[in-house]
VOPAGU-2260 file (C-alpha; in pm, 1 decimal, decimal comma):
REM VOPAGU-2260
SITE   aa  ch    i         X         Y         Z
SITE  UNK   A    0    8359,2   11310,3   11064,0
SITE  UNK   A    1    8200,0   11543,7   10809,7
SITE  UNK   A    2    8179,0   11801,3   11088,1
SITE  UNK   A    3    8557,4   11843,2   11050,3
SITE  UNK   A    4    8530,0   11948,6   10683,9
SITE  UNK   A    5    8511,7   12325,0   10747,0
SITE  UNK   A    6    8816,9   12310,5   10974,3
SITE  UNK   A    7    9004,0   12093,4   10724,3
SITE  UNK   A    8    8919,2   12337,4   10444,5
SITE  UNK   A    9    9045,7   12629,1   10653,3
SITE  UNK   A   10    9375,9   12451,4   10724,8
SITE  UNK   A   11    9422,9   12333,6   10365,4
SITE  UNK   A   12    9360,9   12684,5   10231,6
SITE  UNK   A   13    9622,7   12824,7   10471,7
SITE  UNK   A   14    9900,0   12591,2   10350,7
SITE  UNK   A   15   10137,0   12627,8   10059,6
SITE  UNK   A   16   10149,9   12329,0    9830,0
SITE  UNK   A   17   10280,4   12071,8    9833,7
SITE  UNK   A   18   10175,4   11956,3   10179,3
SITE  UNK   A   19   10078,6   11621,2   10322,7
SITE  UNK   A   20    9798,3   11484,5   10535,6
SITE  UNK   A   21   10024,9   11459,9   10840,7
SITE  UNK   A   22   10076,0   11836,7   10833,6
SITE  UNK   A   23    9701,8   11895,5   10800,0
SITE  UNK   A   24    9635,1   11673,5   11102,8
SITE  UNK   A   25    9901,5   11854,0   11308,9
SITE  UNK   A   26    9747,7   12190,5   11218,5
SITE  UNK   A   27    9396,0   12065,3   11291,5
SITE  UNK   A   28    9506,9   11943,7   11635,0
SITE  UNK   A   29    9681,3   12273,7   11706,8
SITE  UNK   A   30    9394,3   12497,8   11594,1
SITE  UNK   A   31    9115,8   12281,7   11742,5
SITE  UNK   A   32    9273,0   12150,5   12060,6
SITE  UNK   A   33    8961,0   12090,0   12270,9
SITE  UNK   A   34    8772,2   11932,3   11981,7
SITE  UNK   A   35    9072,8   11713,0   11895,7
SITE  UNK   A   36    9113,5   11592,6   12255,4
SITE  UNK   A   37    8740,0   11525,5   12283,0
SITE  UNK   A   38    8751,0   11323,2   11959,6
SITE  UNK   A   39    9041,8   11116,5   12093,6
SITE  UNK   A   40    8866,8   11059,6   12425,8
SITE  UNK   A   41    8554,3   10934,4   12247,0
SITE  UNK   A   42    8749,2   10649,6   12084,0
SITE  UNK   A   43    8742,3   10344,0   12307,2
SITE  UNK   A   44    9023,1   10136,7   12156,2
SITE  UNK   A   45    9390,7   10088,7   12233,9
SITE  UNK   A   46    9485,4   10300,2   11930,1
SITE  UNK   A   47    9284,0   10623,1   11947,5
SITE  UNK   A   48    9542,5   10833,8   11763,1
SITE  UNK   A   49    9563,1   10587,5   11475,4
SITE  UNK   A   50    9184,2   10560,1   11453,3
SITE  UNK   A   51    9124,7   10936,7   11464,1
SITE  UNK   A   52    9406,2   11015,9   11222,9
SITE  UNK   A   53    9283,8   10753,2   10976,7
SITE  UNK   A   54    8933,9   10901,5   10990,0
SITE  UNK   A   55    9070,3   11253,7   10948,9
SITE  UNK   A   56    9286,7   11135,7   10658,4
SITE  UNK   A   57    8976,8   11009,6   10477,2
SITE  UNK   A   58    8803,2   11345,9   10529,8
SITE  UNK   A   59    9116,5   11533,9   10417,8
SITE  UNK   A   60    9102,5   11334,6   10093,5
SITE  UNK   A   61    8736,8   11426,6   10037,8
SITE  UNK   A   62    8806,4   11796,5   10102,2
SITE  UNK   A   63    9124,7   11808,3    9891,9
SITE  UNK   A   64    8960,1   11623,3    9603,4
SITE  UNK   A   65    8672,8   11873,8    9622,4
SITE  UNK   A   66    8920,1   12162,2    9606,9
SITE  UNK   A   67    9079,2   12015,7    9293,4
SITE  UNK   A   68    9406,1   11916,6    9459,3
SITE  UNK   A   69    9596,5   11614,9    9333,1
SITE  UNK   A   70    9701,0   11348,0    9581,2
SITE  UNK   A   71    9987,2   11100,8    9562,2
SITE  UNK   A   72   10121,0   10838,2    9798,3
SITE  UNK   A   73   10395,1   10962,8   10025,4
SITE  UNK   A   74   10566,6   10903,0   10357,9
SITE  UNK   A   75   10651,9   11155,7   10624,9
SITE  UNK   A   76   10689,9   11179,4   11001,4
SITE  UNK   A   77   10357,1   11152,8   11180,5
SITE  UNK   A   78   10266,3   11335,3   11501,1
SITE  UNK   A   79   10499,2   11102,5   11692,2
SITE  UNK   A   80   10793,4   11143,5   11454,1
SITE  UNK   A   81   10751,8   10799,4   11297,8
SITE  UNK   A   82   10768,8   10768,2   10920,1
SITE  UNK   A   83   10435,2   10647,4   10794,6
SITE  UNK   A   84   10219,5   10646,6   10484,1
SITE  UNK   A   85   10009,7   10949,2   10394,8
SITE  UNK   A   86    9891,3   11154,0   10098,9
SITE  UNK   A   87   10091,7   11441,7    9953,2
SITE  UNK   A   88    9874,8   11713,4    9799,6
SITE  UNK   A   89    9956,5   11961,4    9524,5
SITE  UNK   A   90    9769,9   12204,4    9301,9
């Protein structure tokens, strides 16, 4: 998943704070559509979105921590409009 770090950094740097991990994932999917679809297709479970988004969330944390952002627990609508847990990031 480290190969997503440059794309995550680009998205994070384009956003105003505060933002949350769900927004980063939505932007990553939008700006990297083929790569995102390929990553989903490579997951051979019944929950590919959950698995990919969890993995991306862990990488988002690594990138945001490295950029000096502060994370806190939050909830927001995920890609499917369901309220779920995520990290909210601020400077």
